[in-house]
C-alpha positions as CSV (number, residue, x, y, z in Angstrom):
1,M,85.5,87.9,76.9
2,M,83.7,90.2,74.4
3,R,82.0,87.2,72.8
4,E,80.7,86.0,76.2
5,Q,79.4,89.5,77.1
6,A,77.7,89.8,73.7
7,M,76.0,86.4,74.1
8,A,74.8,87.4,77.6
9,I,73.2,90.6,76.2
10,R,71.6,88.7,73.3
11,S,70.1,86.1,75.7
12,Q,68.0,88.8,77.4
13,A,64.4,89.3,76.3
14,P,64.2,91.1,72.9
15,P,62.9,94.7,72.9
16,K,59.5,95.5,71.5
17,T,59.0,97.8,68.6
18,A,59.5,101.4,69.8
19,S,57.5,104.3,68.5
20,L,58.7,107.8,68.8
21,V,58.5,110.0,65.7
22,R,58.6,106.8,63.7
23,E,58.7,103.1,64.6
24,F,61.9,101.3,65.4
25,T,61.9,97.5,65.0
26,P,64.1,95.3,67.3
27,A,66.5,94.9,64.3
28,Q,67.0,98.7,64.3
29,Q,67.6,98.9,68.0
30,V,71.0,98.5,69.7
31,T,70.5,96.6,73.0
32,G,74.2,96.6,73.8
33,R,77.4,98.1,72.6
34,L,80.8,96.6,73.4
35,Q,83.9,98.4,72.2
36,I,87.6,98.0,72.7
37,A,90.3,100.7,72.3
38,G,93.6,99.6,70.8
39,R,97.0,100.8,71.6
40,G,98.3,104.2,70.9
41,I,99.0,107.5,72.5
42,F,96.9,109.7,70.3
43,G,93.8,108.5,68.3
44,K,93.7,105.0,69.7
45,P,91.9,102.7,67.3
46,V,88.4,101.7,68.4
47,A,86.4,98.7,67.2
48,G,83.5,96.7,68.7
49,I,80.2,95.0,68.4
50,D,76.6,96.3,68.5
51,V,74.1,93.7,69.7
52,R,70.9,94.4,67.9
53,G,67.4,93.7,69.3
54,D,66.9,90.9,66.8
55,G,70.0,89.1,68.2
56,T,72.4,90.0,65.4
57,F,76.0,91.1,66.0
58,V,77.1,94.1,63.9
59,P,80.9,94.8,64.0
60,F,82.0,98.4,63.7
61,R,85.1,100.6,63.9
62,G,85.5,104.1,65.1
63,G,84.5,105.9,68.3
64,V,82.1,108.8,67.8
65,S,81.7,108.3,64.1
66,R,81.1,104.6,63.7
67,E,81.5,102.7,60.5
68,E,79.7,99.3,60.2
69,L,82.1,96.6,59.0
70,D,81.1,93.7,56.6
71,P,81.8,90.5,58.5
72,S,81.6,88.3,55.3
73,G,84.9,86.5,54.8
74,H,85.4,86.2,58.5
75,E,84.4,83.2,60.7
76,T,82.7,85.5,63.2
77,P,82.2,89.3,63.6
78,F,84.5,89.0,66.7
79,D,87.3,87.9,64.5
80,L,86.8,91.0,62.4
81,V,87.0,93.3,65.4
82,R,90.3,91.6,66.5
83,E,91.7,91.9,63.0
84,T,90.7,95.6,62.7
85,L,92.5,96.5,66.0
86,E,95.6,94.4,65.0
87,K,95.8,96.2,61.6
88,A,95.7,99.6,63.3
89,R,98.8,99.0,65.4
């Protein structure tokens, strides 16, 4: 389900470079964020995928303070999200 939603977000038109105080390229912009909370009463583990404006998927763990995860060694970043939540049980 997460994979399908991420693919739908990625299929939308890419964002243009945004300029506020500095310029933000599409690769620096998050166009969609999908996250899942694992099981637990307190401090439920959270992991998910950021869909960047350049079409890349960036896996992360953590809620408010996110930590990007390195997907190398995994078939897909979605596998890494699943593994991260399973390890946190």
